[in-house]
Every structure is written in C-alpha cells, then in structure tokens.
C-alpha positions in Angstrom: -3.0 -6.9 -18.4 -0.6 -8.5 -15.6 -1.3 -9.3 -11.9 -0.3 -6.2 -10.9 -2.9 -4.2 -13.0 -6.6 -3.6 -12.5 -9.3 -2.6 -15.0 -12.4 -0.6 -15.0 -15.1 0.2 -17.9 -16.5 3.7 -18.3 -19.2 5.1 -20.6 -17.6 7.3 -23.2 -14.4 8.1 -24.5 -12.1 8.3 -21.6 -8.8 7.8 -23.3 -7.4 11.1 -22.2 -7.6 9.8 -18.4 -4.3 7.9 -19.2 -1.9 9.4 -16.8 -4.7 10.1 -14.1 -4.0 9.2 -10.5 -6.9 8.1 -8.6 -7.5 6.8 -4.9 -6.8 6.3 -2.2 -8.5 2.9 -1.7 -9.3 1.8 1.7 -5.7 0.9 2.2 -4.3 4.1 1.4 -3.2 3.1 -1.9 -3.2 5.3 -5.3 -3.4 3.7 -8.8 -2.4 5.4 -12.3 -4.4 4.8 -15.3 -1.8 3.3 -17.6 -3.5 2.5 -20.8 -7.2 2.8 -22.3 -9.2 0.9 -25.0 -12.0 2.6 -26.4 -14.8 0.8 -28.1 -16.5 3.1 -30.3 -19.4 0.7 -31.2 -20.6 0.4 -27.6 -19.2 3.7 -26.7 -17.2 2.5 -23.6 -13.6 2.9 -22.4 -11.7 -0.1 -20.5 -9.0 1.8 -18.3 -6.2 -0.1 -17.1 -4.7 0.8 -13.6 -1.4 0.2 -12.1 -0.6 0.5 -8.4 1.7 3.1 -7.2 4.5 2.1 -4.8 3.9 2.6 -1.0 6.4 5.3 -1.0 4.4 7.3 -3.8 1.2 6.5 -2.1 2.3 7.9 1.1 3.7 11.0 -0.5 0.3 11.8 -2.2 -1.6 11.1 1.2 0.9 13.6 3.0 0.9 16.2 0.0 -2.9 16.2 0.0 -3.1 16.8 3.6 -4.7 13.6 4.4 -1.9 12.5 6.8 0.4 14.5 9.0 
C-alpha cells in the first residue's frame, strides 16, 4: 500500500468488490477498490482503495445528478 491508497476491513469474503467505486466522501471524491486480501481463518477481507482523479470524481457526481 502506498501514500495514495486507503484500506478498510470487512466481514466475509469481499474479494469480488475489486473494481467497485465508492463515495463520494465529504469532499466529493470517489475511490475504487483496487485489491483485496481475504483472511479465511478470520473470515475478513481487507480492501485497498485508490482515489479517483478530480476529473473522474466530478464526472461521477454529474452523472449521478448530484451536481448540475
């Protein structure tokens, strides 16, 4: 994981969430799940998220009708 990535841990096997876009956060930015590590012993998945560019985030906000 590098400085431009964020991680979150979820219950269960969430490896199929790679490629999913989440957001926006309080600042209007979106993030894409770029990788997943499933821990079968504890039944938890650690997802790594990378931020989308300002342009990509603005496009998503507009396409979802959240901004004009």
